[in-house]
N, CA and C atoms as a LAMMPS dump frame, in Angstrom:
ITEM: TIMESTEP
0
ITEM: NUMBER OF ATOMS
642
ITEM: BOX BOUNDS ff ff ff
-5.0000000000000000e+02 5.0000000000000000e+02
-5.0000000000000000e+02 5.0000000000000000e+02
-5.0000000000000000e+02 5.0000000000000000e+02
ITEM: ATOMS id mol type element x y z
1 1 1 N 129.215 333.33 -313.295
2 1 2 C 129.14 333.425 -314.759
3 1 3 C 128.697 332.09 -315.337
4 2 1 N 127.719 332.134 -316.203
5 2 2 C 127.292 330.983 -316.98
6 2 3 C 127.561 331.328 -318.443
7 3 1 N 128.471 330.609 -319.057
8 3 2 C 128.954 330.93 -320.402
9 3 3 C 128.67 329.736 -321.305
10 4 1 N 127.774 329.906 -322.257
11 4 2 C 127.318 328.788 -323.072
12 4 3 C 127.852 328.81 -324.502
13 5 1 N 128.983 329.493 -324.695
14 5 2 C 129.588 329.571 -326.034
15 5 3 C 131.091 329.785 -325.876
16 6 1 N 131.862 328.687 -325.955
17 6 2 C 133.326 328.768 -325.851
18 6 3 C 133.955 327.751 -326.803
19 7 1 N 135.258 327.923 -327.031
20 7 2 C 135.978 327.068 -327.977
21 7 3 C 137.272 326.535 -327.38
22 8 1 N 137.601 325.306 -327.753
23 8 2 C 138.835 324.664 -327.315
24 8 3 C 139.704 324.353 -328.532
25 9 1 N 140.767 323.588 -328.298
26 9 2 C 141.656 323.219 -329.402
27 9 3 C 140.997 322.24 -330.379
28 10 1 N 139.796 321.772 -330.057
29 10 2 C 139.099 320.93 -331.013
30 10 3 C 138.53 321.742 -332.174
31 11 1 N 138.609 323.079 -332.081
32 11 2 C 138.376 323.914 -333.265
33 11 3 C 139.482 324.961 -333.283
34 12 1 N 139.147 326.233 -333.064
35 12 2 C 140.18 327.263 -333.158
36 12 3 C 140.497 327.924 -331.827
37 13 1 N 140.183 327.255 -330.72
38 13 2 C 140.536 327.771 -329.414
39 13 3 C 141.983 327.463 -329.065
40 14 1 N 142.488 328.124 -328.03
41 14 2 C 143.882 327.971 -327.625
42 14 3 C 144.079 326.929 -326.53
43 15 1 N 143.013 326.556 -325.821
44 15 2 C 143.136 325.699 -324.652
45 15 3 C 142.475 324.346 -324.886
46 16 1 N 143.096 323.282 -324.373
47 16 2 C 142.413 322 -324.382
48 16 3 C 141.229 322.1 -323.414
49 17 1 N 140.208 321.254 -323.562
50 17 2 C 139.012 321.396 -322.741
51 17 3 C 139.264 321.433 -321.239
52 18 1 N 140.167 320.598 -320.738
53 18 2 C 140.4 320.575 -319.295
54 18 3 C 140.979 321.886 -318.791
55 19 1 N 141.859 322.524 -319.573
56 19 2 C 142.408 323.805 -319.137
57 19 3 C 141.366 324.908 -319.25
58 20 1 N 140.545 324.839 -320.279
59 20 2 C 139.475 325.824 -320.421
60 20 3 C 138.544 325.77 -319.209
61 21 1 N 138.175 324.555 -318.807
62 21 2 C 137.304 324.414 -317.636
63 21 3 C 138.005 324.894 -316.38
64 22 1 N 139.264 324.526 -316.199
65 22 2 C 139.991 324.939 -315
66 22 3 C 140.087 326.46 -314.91
67 23 1 N 140.384 327.107 -316.001
68 23 2 C 140.475 328.572 -315.98
69 23 3 C 139.111 329.195 -315.72
70 24 1 N 138.053 328.567 -316.21
71 24 2 C 136.707 329.063 -315.924
72 24 3 C 136.396 328.94 -314.442
73 25 1 N 136.807 327.838 -313.832
74 25 2 C 136.599 327.648 -312.396
75 25 3 C 137.285 328.755 -311.609
76 26 1 N 138.524 329.03 -311.934
77 26 2 C 139.292 330.071 -311.241
78 26 3 C 138.65 331.442 -311.434
79 27 1 N 138.016 331.642 -312.593
80 27 2 C 137.349 332.91 -312.899
81 27 3 C 136.014 333.044 -312.166
82 28 1 N 135.558 331.969 -311.528
83 28 2 C 134.311 332.033 -310.788
84 28 3 C 133.098 331.521 -311.543
85 29 1 N 133.316 330.845 -312.661
86 29 2 C 132.201 330.318 -313.451
87 29 3 C 131.419 329.278 -312.663
88 30 1 N 130.108 329.272 -312.862
89 30 2 C 129.244 328.225 -312.317
90 30 3 C 128.89 327.182 -313.371
91 31 1 N 128.973 327.567 -314.642
92 31 2 C 128.679 326.631 -315.732
93 31 3 C 129.371 327.104 -317
94 32 1 N 129.743 326.129 -317.832
95 32 2 C 130.377 326.44 -319.112
96 32 3 C 129.955 325.396 -320.129
97 33 1 N 129.729 325.829 -321.36
98 33 2 C 129.497 324.907 -322.472
99 33 3 C 130.666 325.041 -323.436
100 34 1 N 131.215 323.913 -323.815
101 34 2 C 132.278 323.912 -324.821
102 34 3 C 131.616 323.606 -326.157
103 35 1 N 131.654 324.596 -327.035
104 35 2 C 130.862 324.559 -328.269
105 35 3 C 131.765 324.791 -329.474
106 36 1 N 132.599 323.829 -329.758
107 36 2 C 133.555 324.018 -330.848
108 36 3 C 132.873 324.074 -332.212
109 37 1 N 133.564 324.747 -333.133
110 37 2 C 133.053 324.903 -334.5
111 37 3 C 132.957 323.55 -335.179
112 38 1 N 131.785 323.267 -335.75
113 38 2 C 131.614 322.016 -336.494
114 38 3 C 130.815 322.259 -337.762
115 39 1 N 130.999 321.335 -338.694
116 39 2 C 130.118 321.202 -339.845
117 39 3 C 129.93 319.706 -340.076
118 40 1 N 129.497 319.304 -341.262
119 40 2 C 129.227 317.894 -341.532
120 40 3 C 130.504 317.072 -341.674
121 41 1 N 131.705 317.707 -341.646
122 41 2 C 132.969 316.973 -341.8
123 41 3 C 133.584 316.54 -340.481
124 42 1 N 133.248 317.204 -339.363
125 42 2 C 133.973 316.934 -338.117
126 42 3 C 133.088 316.762 -336.889
127 43 1 N 131.776 316.799 -337.056
128 43 2 C 130.891 316.816 -335.899
129 43 3 C 131.014 315.544 -335.061
130 44 1 N 131.155 314.396 -335.711
131 44 2 C 131.276 313.144 -334.949
132 44 3 C 132.539 313.139 -334.107
133 45 1 N 133.652 313.536 -334.69
134 45 2 C 134.934 313.531 -333.98
135 45 3 C 134.906 314.475 -332.787
136 46 1 N 134.433 315.698 -333.007
137 46 2 C 134.447 316.698 -331.935
138 46 3 C 133.583 316.249 -330.76
139 47 1 N 132.359 315.832 -331.016
140 47 2 C 131.48 315.449 -329.917
141 47 3 C 131.948 314.178 -329.212
142 48 1 N 132.506 313.235 -329.951
143 48 2 C 132.966 312 -329.315
144 48 3 C 134.125 312.255 -328.373
145 49 1 N 134.912 313.281 -328.641
146 49 2 C 136.056 313.612 -327.791
147 49 3 C 135.67 314.543 -326.645
148 50 1 N 134.969 315.618 -326.961
149 50 2 C 134.707 316.65 -325.965
150 50 3 C 133.755 316.172 -324.872
151 51 1 N 132.924 315.185 -325.157
152 51 2 C 131.97 314.722 -324.147
153 51 3 C 132.656 314.219 -322.881
154 52 1 N 133.913 313.804 -322.984
155 52 2 C 134.622 313.286 -321.816
156 52 3 C 134.961 314.377 -320.799
157 53 1 N 134.914 315.637 -321.212
158 53 2 C 135.257 316.719 -320.286
159 53 3 C 134.229 316.849 -319.169
160 54 1 N 133.04 316.285 -319.353
161 54 2 C 132.027 316.355 -318.299
162 54 3 C 132.487 315.681 -317.011
163 55 1 N 133.465 314.799 -317.106
164 55 2 C 133.962 314.132 -315.898
165 55 3 C 134.578 315.119 -314.912
166 56 1 N 134.94 316.311 -315.376
167 56 2 C 135.531 317.316 -314.483
168 56 3 C 134.525 317.855 -313.476
169 57 1 N 133.235 317.606 -313.713
170 57 2 C 132.242 318 -312.716
171 57 3 C 132.473 317.269 -311.394
172 58 1 N 133.145 316.124 -311.448
173 58 2 C 133.458 315.377 -310.231
174 58 3 C 134.571 316.043 -309.429
175 59 1 N 135.347 316.91 -310.075
176 59 2 C 136.527 317.494 -309.454
177 59 3 C 136.356 318.961 -309.062
178 60 1 N 135.49 319.668 -309.777
179 60 2 C 135.326 321.1 -309.559
180 60 3 C 133.855 321.448 -309.346
181 61 1 N 133.643 322.592 -308.732
182 61 2 C 132.282 323.077 -308.503
183 61 3 C 131.815 323.862 -309.727
184 62 1 N 131.56 323.15 -310.791
185 62 2 C 131.127 323.765 -312.047
186 62 3 C 130.352 322.72 -312.849
187 63 1 N 129.356 323.183 -313.588
188 63 2 C 128.656 322.311 -314.523
189 63 3 C 129.278 322.504 -315.904
190 64 1 N 129.503 321.393 -316.589
191 64 2 C 130.154 321.409 -317.896
192 64 3 C 129.216 320.767 -318.911
193 65 1 N 128.966 321.489 -320.001
194 65 2 C 128.048 321.002 -321.024
195 65 3 C 128.783 320.78 -322.34
196 66 1 N 128.417 319.69 -322.999
197 66 2 C 128.967 319.364 -324.306
198 66 3 C 128.109 320.018 -325.377
199 67 1 N 128.751 320.765 -326.262
200 67 2 C 127.982 321.443 -327.295
201 67 3 C 128.74 321.557 -328.595
202 68 1 N 128.13 322.254 -329.523
203 68 2 C 128.745 322.539 -330.822
204 68 3 C 128.283 323.918 -331.284
205 69 1 N 129.078 324.507 -332.145
206 69 2 C 128.632 325.693 -332.88
207 69 3 C 128.663 325.359 -334.362
208 70 1 N 127.496 325.247 -334.974
209 70 2 C 127.413 325.005 -336.406
210 70 3 C 127.873 326.267 -337.121
211 71 1 N 128.929 326.137 -337.915
212 71 2 C 129.641 327.313 -338.401
213 71 3 C 129.762 327.322 -339.915
214 72 1 N 129.25 328.38 -340.536
215 72 2 C 129.309 328.543 -341.993
216 72 3 C 128.703 327.337 -342.713
217 73 1 N 127.708 326.738 -342.099
218 73 2 C 127.007 325.615 -342.715
219 73 3 C 125.947 326.181 -343.656
220 74 1 N 125.903 325.732 -344.909
221 74 2 C 124.849 326.204 -345.811
222 74 3 C 123.478 325.97 -345.18
223 75 1 N 122.583 326.953 -345.239
224 75 2 C 121.28 326.818 -344.59
225 75 3 C 120.539 325.538 -344.941
226 76 1 N 120.653 325.078 -346.171
227 76 2 C 119.948 323.872 -346.576
228 76 3 C 120.453 322.606 -345.898
229 77 1 N 121.7 322.618 -345.449
230 77 2 C 122.28 321.459 -344.769
231 77 3 C 122.082 321.517 -343.259
232 78 1 N 121.585 322.637 -342.758
233 78 2 C 121.511 322.82 -341.315
234 78 3 C 120.506 321.913 -340.61
235 79 1 N 119.302 321.686 -341.145
236 79 2 C 118.348 320.831 -340.424
237 79 3 C 118.893 319.442 -340.112
238 80 1 N 119.512 318.799 -341.077
239 80 2 C 120.05 317.455 -340.863
240 80 3 C 121.195 317.479 -339.862
241 81 1 N 121.979 318.54 -339.884
242 81 2 C 123.129 318.628 -338.978
243 81 3 C 122.681 318.891 -337.541
244 82 1 N 121.64 319.684 -337.37
245 82 2 C 121.09 319.9 -336.028
246 82 3 C 120.577 318.582 -335.465
247 83 1 N 119.868 317.833 -336.282
248 83 2 C 119.345 316.541 -335.837
249 83 3 C 120.49 315.599 -335.462
250 84 1 N 121.543 315.592 -336.276
251 84 2 C 122.687 314.731 -335.986
252 84 3 C 123.368 315.153 -334.695
253 85 1 N 123.501 316.462 -334.47
254 85 2 C 124.138 316.954 -333.238
255 85 3 C 123.401 316.459 -332.006
256 86 1 N 122.083 316.497 -332.035
257 86 2 C 121.299 316 -330.899
258 86 3 C 121.506 314.498 -330.717
259 87 1 N 121.487 313.75 -331.816
260 87 2 C 121.659 312.305 -331.727
261 87 3 C 123.031 311.936 -331.193
262 88 1 N 124.029 312.777 -331.462
263 88 2 C 125.394 312.522 -330.996
264 88 3 C 125.639 313.026 -329.581
265 89 1 N 124.624 313.638 -328.97
266 89 2 C 124.744 314.021 -327.57
267 89 3 C 124.997 315.471 -327.275
268 90 1 N 124.868 316.342 -328.252
269 90 2 C 125.071 317.769 -327.991
270 90 3 C 123.993 318.285 -327.047
271 91 1 N 124.412 318.842 -325.912
272 91 2 C 123.469 319.402 -324.949
273 91 3 C 123.123 320.851 -325.277
274 92 1 N 124.071 321.555 -325.848
275 92 2 C 123.874 322.942 -326.273
276 92 3 C 124.239 323.04 -327.751
277 93 1 N 123.307 323.511 -328.553
278 93 2 C 123.596 323.751 -329.966
279 93 3 C 123.54 325.247 -330.229
280 94 1 N 124.677 325.762 -330.656
281 94 2 C 124.808 327.164 -331.046
282 94 3 C 124.932 327.205 -332.564
283 95 1 N 124.331 328.189 -333.189
284 95 2 C 124.555 328.417 -334.613
285 95 3 C 125.283 329.74 -334.784
286 96 1 N 126.326 329.705 -335.592
287 96 2 C 127.141 330.873 -335.916
288 96 3 C 126.307 331.79 -336.805
289 97 1 N 125.774 332.854 -336.188
290 97 2 C 124.873 333.74 -336.904
291 97 3 C 125.558 334.643 -337.908
292 98 1 N 124.757 335.506 -338.524
293 98 2 C 125.226 336.337 -339.631
294 98 3 C 125.965 337.587 -339.143
295 99 1 N 127.061 337.351 -338.416
296 99 2 C 127.925 338.435 -337.974
297 99 3 C 128.362 339.292 -339.165
298 100 1 N 128.63 340.556 -338.895
299 100 2 C 129.039 341.467 -339.965
300 100 3 C 130.52 341.342 -340.316
301 101 1 N 131.275 340.542 -339.564
302 101 2 C 132.72 340.475 -339.795
303 101 3 C 133.165 339.18 -340.464
304 102 1 N 132.218 338.328 -340.87
305 102 2 C 132.56 337.099 -341.583
306 102 3 C 131.528 336.863 -342.685
307 103 1 N 131.935 336.142 -343.741
308 103 2 C 131.015 335.91 -344.875
309 103 3 C 130.063 334.736 -344.628
310 104 1 N 129.24 334.857 -343.61
311 104 2 C 128.274 333.809 -343.29
312 104 3 C 127.214 333.756 -344.392
313 105 1 N 126.817 332.562 -344.836
314 105 2 C 125.828 332.468 -345.915
315 105 3 C 124.527 333.19 -345.554
316 106 1 N 124.012 334.022 -346.448
317 106 2 C 122.715 334.664 -346.2
318 106 3 C 121.639 333.608 -345.981
319 107 1 N 120.732 333.908 -345.073
320 107 2 C 119.678 332.961 -344.754
321 107 3 C 119.997 332.085 -343.557
322 108 1 N 121.229 332.211 -343.02
323 108 2 C 121.632 331.403 -341.869
324 108 3 C 120.768 331.717 -340.649
325 109 1 N 120.574 332.998 -340.366
326 109 2 C 119.76 333.361 -339.202
327 109 3 C 118.358 332.757 -339.303
328 110 1 N 117.749 332.892 -340.464
329 110 2 C 116.371 332.425 -340.625
330 110 3 C 116.286 330.908 -340.492
331 111 1 N 117.235 330.209 -341.105
332 111 2 C 117.234 328.752 -340.999
333 111 3 C 117.419 328.323 -339.549
334 112 1 N 118.321 328.977 -338.841
335 112 2 C 118.656 328.587 -337.473
336 112 3 C 117.473 328.728 -336.526
337 113 1 N 116.758 329.841 -336.627
338 113 2 C 115.675 330.075 -335.662
339 113 3 C 114.434 329.247 -335.961
340 114 1 N 114.498 328.451 -337.012
341 114 2 C 113.406 327.534 -337.333
342 114 3 C 113.671 326.124 -336.817
343 115 1 N 114.849 325.908 -336.184
344 115 2 C 115.293 324.561 -335.851
345 115 3 C 115.412 324.353 -334.34
346 116 1 N 115.754 323.139 -333.947
347 116 2 C 115.898 322.764 -332.539
348 116 3 C 117.301 323.124 -332.045
349 117 1 N 117.548 324.427 -331.925
350 117 2 C 118.833 324.892 -331.406
351 117 3 C 118.578 325.704 -330.135
352 118 1 N 119.665 326.061 -329.457
353 118 2 C 119.548 326.786 -328.2
354 118 3 C 119.9 328.263 -328.319
355 119 1 N 120.959 328.562 -329.059
356 119 2 C 121.465 329.933 -329.131
357 119 3 C 121.806 330.288 -330.572
358 120 1 N 121.374 331.466 -331.002
359 120 2 C 121.841 332.045 -332.257
360 120 3 C 122.906 333.071 -331.889
361 121 1 N 124.15 332.726 -332.182
362 121 2 C 125.273 333.557 -331.768
363 121 3 C 125.458 334.749 -332.702
364 122 1 N 125.899 335.847 -332.108
365 122 2 C 126.241 337.07 -332.846
366 122 3 C 125.494 337.175 -334.176
367 123 1 N 124.171 337.397 -334.118
368 123 2 C 123.342 337.33 -335.333
369 123 3 C 123.342 338.588 -336.183
370 124 1 N 124.304 339.482 -335.969
371 124 2 C 124.436 340.649 -336.834
372 124 3 C 123.178 341.488 -336.882
373 125 1 N 122.784 341.89 -338.084
374 125 2 C 121.578 342.712 -338.248
375 125 3 C 120.357 341.811 -338.423
376 126 1 N 120.095 341.011 -337.411
377 126 2 C 118.951 340.108 -337.445
378 126 3 C 117.668 340.901 -337.663
379 127 1 N 116.761 340.353 -338.438
380 127 2 C 115.503 341.043 -338.709
381 127 3 C 114.532 340.843 -337.546
382 128 1 N 113.543 341.726 -337.483
383 128 2 C 112.507 341.585 -336.458
384 128 3 C 111.736 340.284 -336.655
385 129 1 N 111.517 339.902 -337.913
386 129 2 C 110.782 338.663 -338.186
387 129 3 C 111.537 337.448 -337.665
388 130 1 N 112.854 337.426 -337.843
389 130 2 C 113.639 336.29 -337.351
390 130 3 C 113.76 336.321 -335.833
391 131 1 N 113.832 337.506 -335.244
392 131 2 C 113.838 337.604 -333.783
393 131 3 C 112.518 337.102 -333.21
394 132 1 N 111.427 337.42 -333.882
395 132 2 C 110.108 336.935 -333.453
396 132 3 C 110.04 335.411 -333.552
397 133 1 N 110.604 334.85 -334.623
398 133 2 C 110.615 333.396 -334.782
399 133 3 C 111.479 332.741 -333.711
400 134 1 N 112.582 333.397 -333.354
401 134 2 C 113.42 332.887 -332.264
402 134 3 C 112.632 332.823 -330.965
403 135 1 N 111.851 333.862 -330.698
404 135 2 C 111.013 333.861 -329.494
405 135 3 C 110.021 332.703 -329.526
406 136 1 N 109.345 332.536 -330.662
407 136 2 C 108.332 331.487 -330.786
408 136 3 C 108.924 330.095 -330.562
409 137 1 N 110.184 329.904 -330.973
410 137 2 C 110.825 328.596 -330.879
411 137 3 C 111.757 328.479 -329.675
412 138 1 N 111.653 329.447 -328.767
413 138 2 C 112.436 329.427 -327.521
414 138 3 C 113.938 329.348 -327.783
415 139 1 N 114.393 330.11 -328.758
416 139 2 C 115.811 330.196 -329.09
417 139 3 C 116.335 331.534 -328.579
418 140 1 N 117.453 331.486 -327.896
419 140 2 C 118.014 332.669 -327.265
420 140 3 C 118.981 333.38 -328.206
421 141 1 N 118.871 334.696 -328.27
422 141 2 C 119.798 335.505 -329.061
423 141 3 C 120.978 335.913 -328.189
424 142 1 N 122.134 335.952 -328.786
425 142 2 C 123.359 336.201 -328.028
426 142 3 C 123.806 337.662 -328.065
427 143 1 N 124.128 338.179 -326.894
428 143 2 C 124.927 339.392 -326.746
429 143 3 C 126.345 338.897 -326.502
430 144 1 N 127.269 339.268 -327.353
431 144 2 C 128.603 338.689 -327.275
432 144 3 C 129.641 339.686 -326.787
433 145 1 N 130.609 339.174 -326.041
434 145 2 C 131.718 340.016 -325.602
435 145 3 C 132.871 339.982 -326.598
436 146 1 N 132.766 339.169 -327.629
437 146 2 C 133.895 338.999 -328.554
438 146 3 C 134.034 340.188 -329.501
439 147 1 N 135.264 340.693 -329.574
440 147 2 C 135.549 341.835 -330.442
441 147 3 C 135.167 341.509 -331.891
442 148 1 N 134.648 342.504 -332.57
443 148 2 C 134.201 342.314 -333.948
444 148 3 C 132.758 341.875 -333.983
445 149 1 N 132.489 340.705 -333.47
446 149 2 C 131.11 340.217 -333.425
447 149 3 C 130.209 341.125 -332.591
448 150 1 N 130.804 341.83 -331.632
449 150 2 C 129.986 342.652 -330.724
450 150 3 C 129.551 343.983 -331.331
451 151 1 N 129.917 344.253 -332.568
452 151 2 C 129.557 345.528 -333.19
453 151 3 C 128.057 345.73 -333.28
454 152 1 N 127.315 344.648 -333.399
455 152 2 C 125.864 344.768 -333.586
456 152 3 C 125.074 344.362 -332.337
457 153 1 N 125.73 344.305 -331.187
458 153 2 C 125.013 343.973 -329.949
459 153 3 C 123.814 344.888 -329.722
460 154 1 N 123.993 346.17 -329.975
461 154 2 C 122.91 347.123 -329.757
462 154 3 C 121.709 346.822 -330.628
463 155 1 N 121.961 346.468 -331.877
464 155 2 C 120.859 346.115 -332.781
465 155 3 C 120.148 344.848 -332.301
466 156 1 N 120.923 343.861 -331.882
467 156 2 C 120.326 342.607 -331.393
468 156 3 C 119.423 342.887 -330.202
469 157 1 N 119.888 343.726 -329.301
470 157 2 C 119.071 344.08 -328.13
471 157 3 C 117.796 344.8 -328.558
472 158 1 N 117.893 345.698 -329.514
473 158 2 C 116.697 346.407 -329.989
474 158 3 C 115.679 345.441 -330.571
475 159 1 N 116.149 344.489 -331.363
476 159 2 C 115.232 343.508 -331.948
477 159 3 C 114.612 342.625 -330.86
478 160 1 N 115.388 342.283 -329.849
479 160 2 C 114.859 341.465 -328.753
480 160 3 C 113.816 342.231 -327.954
481 161 1 N 114.067 343.508 -327.713
482 161 2 C 113.09 344.329 -327.003
483 161 3 C 111.794 344.438 -327.794
484 162 1 N 111.927 344.577 -329.098
485 162 2 C 110.755 344.746 -329.963
486 162 3 C 109.901 343.492 -330.019
487 163 1 N 110.54 342.332 -329.939
488 163 2 C 109.824 341.069 -330.147
489 163 3 C 109.64 340.242 -328.88
490 164 1 N 110.39 340.573 -327.832
491 164 2 C 110.327 339.778 -326.61
492 164 3 C 111.219 338.554 -326.627
493 165 1 N 112.149 338.483 -327.571
494 165 2 C 113.068 337.348 -327.648
495 165 3 C 114.014 337.336 -326.452
496 166 1 N 114.399 336.153 -326.034
497 166 2 C 115.332 336.01 -324.921
498 166 3 C 116.752 336.355 -325.339
499 167 1 N 117.518 336.843 -324.361
500 167 2 C 118.905 337.233 -324.586
501 167 3 C 119.805 336.568 -323.556
502 168 1 N 121.045 336.276 -323.958
503 168 2 C 122.049 335.813 -323.02
504 168 3 C 123.396 336.393 -323.409
505 169 1 N 124.243 336.626 -322.42
506 169 2 C 125.599 337.119 -322.661
507 169 3 C 126.55 335.929 -322.662
508 170 1 N 127.29 335.766 -323.753
509 170 2 C 128.325 334.735 -323.861
510 170 3 C 129.635 335.375 -324.296
511 171 1 N 130.72 334.619 -324.128
512 171 2 C 132.023 335.19 -324.465
513 171 3 C 132.535 334.787 -325.842
514 172 1 N 132.091 333.627 -326.366
515 172 2 C 132.7 333.109 -327.592
516 172 3 C 134.211 333.005 -327.383
517 173 1 N 134.605 332.568 -326.199
518 173 2 C 136.033 332.539 -325.844
519 173 3 C 136.832 331.639 -326.772
520 174 1 N 137.986 332.148 -327.185
521 174 2 C 138.956 331.376 -327.947
522 174 3 C 140.281 331.257 -327.198
523 175 1 N 140.465 332.078 -326.184
524 175 2 C 141.691 332.056 -325.395
525 175 3 C 141.409 332.449 -323.963
526 176 1 N 142.37 332.256 -323.062
527 176 2 C 142.13 332.522 -321.637
528 176 3 C 141.759 333.961 -321.334
529 177 1 N 142.25 334.885 -322.14
530 177 2 C 141.956 336.299 -321.896
531 177 3 C 140.515 336.655 -322.246
532 178 1 N 139.814 335.771 -322.92
533 178 2 C 138.433 336.044 -323.321
534 178 3 C 137.419 335.752 -322.217
535 179 1 N 137.785 334.94 -321.239
536 179 2 C 136.863 334.614 -320.156
537 179 3 C 136.606 335.854 -319.303
538 180 1 N 135.376 336.028 -318.849
539 180 2 C 135.009 337.227 -318.1
540 180 3 C 134.297 336.834 -316.807
541 181 1 N 134.07 337.829 -315.96
542 181 2 C 133.319 337.57 -314.726
543 181 3 C 131.927 338.185 -314.83
544 182 1 N 131.13 337.988 -313.784
545 182 2 C 129.745 338.476 -313.795
546 182 3 C 129.668 339.986 -313.966
547 183 1 N 130.582 340.701 -313.321
548 183 2 C 130.549 342.157 -313.396
549 183 3 C 130.765 342.644 -314.823
550 184 1 N 131.73 342.043 -315.502
551 184 2 C 131.99 342.429 -316.891
552 184 3 C 130.816 342.053 -317.792
553 185 1 N 130.244 340.889 -317.572
554 185 2 C 129.083 340.467 -318.37
555 185 3 C 127.936 341.459 -318.213
556 186 1 N 127.719 341.908 -316.978
557 186 2 C 126.651 342.874 -316.732
558 186 3 C 126.915 344.18 -317.473
559 187 1 N 128.15 344.638 -317.482
560 187 2 C 128.506 345.871 -318.192
561 187 3 C 128.29 345.723 -319.692
562 188 1 N 128.609 344.555 -320.225
563 188 2 C 128.408 344.317 -321.66
564 188 3 C 126.93 344.381 -322.005
565 189 1 N 126.103 343.771 -321.166
566 189 2 C 124.657 343.778 -321.408
567 189 3 C 124.091 345.188 -321.325
568 190 1 N 124.508 345.938 -320.315
569 190 2 C 124.011 347.304 -320.167
570 190 3 C 124.561 348.204 -321.265
571 191 1 N 125.801 347.966 -321.672
572 191 2 C 126.385 348.742 -322.768
573 191 3 C 125.686 348.51 -324.088
574 192 1 N 125.047 347.34 -324.214
575 192 2 C 124.295 347.033 -325.439
576 192 3 C 122.906 347.648 -325.436
577 193 1 N 122.506 348.236 -324.3
578 193 2 C 121.232 348.939 -324.263
579 193 3 C 120.198 348.391 -323.3
580 194 1 N 120.563 347.424 -322.46
581 194 2 C 119.62 346.889 -321.483
582 194 3 C 119.692 347.679 -320.178
583 195 1 N 118.554 347.822 -319.502
584 195 2 C 118.601 348.39 -318.161
585 195 3 C 119.154 347.327 -317.213
586 196 1 N 119.396 347.713 -315.966
587 196 2 C 120.08 346.793 -315.056
588 196 3 C 119.28 345.513 -314.814
589 197 1 N 117.973 345.637 -314.67
590 197 2 C 117.144 344.453 -314.434
591 197 3 C 117.217 343.495 -315.616
592 198 1 N 117.078 344.026 -316.82
593 198 2 C 117.127 343.188 -318.017
594 198 3 C 118.528 342.617 -318.229
595 199 1 N 119.541 343.396 -317.866
596 199 2 C 120.918 342.926 -317.993
597 199 3 C 121.176 341.752 -317.056
598 200 1 N 120.63 341.814 -315.86
599 200 2 C 120.793 340.692 -314.919
600 200 3 C 120.039 339.461 -315.42
601 201 1 N 118.94 339.684 -316.092
602 201 2 C 118.214 338.553 -316.678
603 201 3 C 119.059 337.887 -317.764
604 202 1 N 119.733 338.693 -318.583
605 202 2 C 120.536 338.155 -319.679
606 202 3 C 121.82 337.492 -319.199
607 203 1 N 122.307 337.886 -318.03
608 203 2 C 123.563 337.329 -317.535
609 203 3 C 123.373 336.25 -316.471
610 204 1 N 122.195 336.216 -315.847
611 204 2 C 121.977 335.251 -314.761
612 204 3 C 120.733 334.393 -315.015
613 205 1 N 119.566 335.038 -315.045
614 205 2 C 118.308 334.284 -315.064
615 205 3 C 118.126 333.454 -316.332
616 206 1 N 118.317 334.055 -317.496
617 206 2 C 118.085 333.333 -318.741
618 206 3 C 119.058 332.168 -318.935
619 207 1 N 120.373 332.386 -318.792
620 207 2 C 121.258 331.219 -318.932
621 207 3 C 120.994 330.146 -317.889
622 208 1 N 120.593 330.555 -316.675
623 208 2 C 120.253 329.57 -315.652
624 208 3 C 119.038 328.757 -316.063
625 209 1 N 118.029 329.422 -316.614
626 209 2 C 116.844 328.721 -317.1
627 209 3 C 117.194 327.73 -318.2
628 210 1 N 118.151 328.105 -319.045
629 210 2 C 118.519 327.267 -320.174
630 210 3 C 119.184 325.956 -319.734
631 211 1 N 119.897 325.981 -318.61
632 211 2 C 120.618 324.784 -318.205
633 211 3 C 119.885 323.967 -317.141
634 212 1 N 118.801 324.504 -316.608
635 212 2 C 118.103 323.797 -315.531
636 212 3 C 117.59 322.436 -315.969
637 213 1 N 117.175 322.327 -317.201
638 213 2 C 116.59 321.07 -317.664
639 213 3 C 117.621 320.098 -318.237
640 214 1 N 118.884 320.522 -318.253
641 214 2 C 119.931 319.679 -318.863
642 214 3 C 120.558 318.752 -317.84
């Protein structure tokens, strides 16, 4: 399992980073990104602290990436915050997309897929135009296992099929029970409407491609 969207106690997760990584190791993970919720008020603090978790690569057979999830950030403030995240060392930048279960500012999806980010998380009823822009800018759309956010997985897959946008399965884990294995990830991808070959691409090949250059 390669999971590029998880949360620790540095935002609203239940586990400190070291326990999150340890539980991922036991679950069979090959890579994990810790992507706590940030905005312009806490991004420096979160990245300065979480970056130290990479030292666990010396102890376990897992790759650990430092990241952030820009969350409920007004679209107009997003470009500067993405730039700051990169300057502060974020290896994976996730943007909290326009899920149907939270009041995310309209225009978030469109702003995100125009920027230097890696993943647009749970993008709700993303438009074909924004999915096409995500493809053009090499931004991956997320199929999520998280309850609530996963209501529109099928729509996201349809838009990706229509435009050729890349897909990846992430957990958006907030607690230990949210971590999954490869078999469950594959079922989530196929349940969202992918055939087995495409589901394996979303759970193995695409996330692997995303971390190869990091």
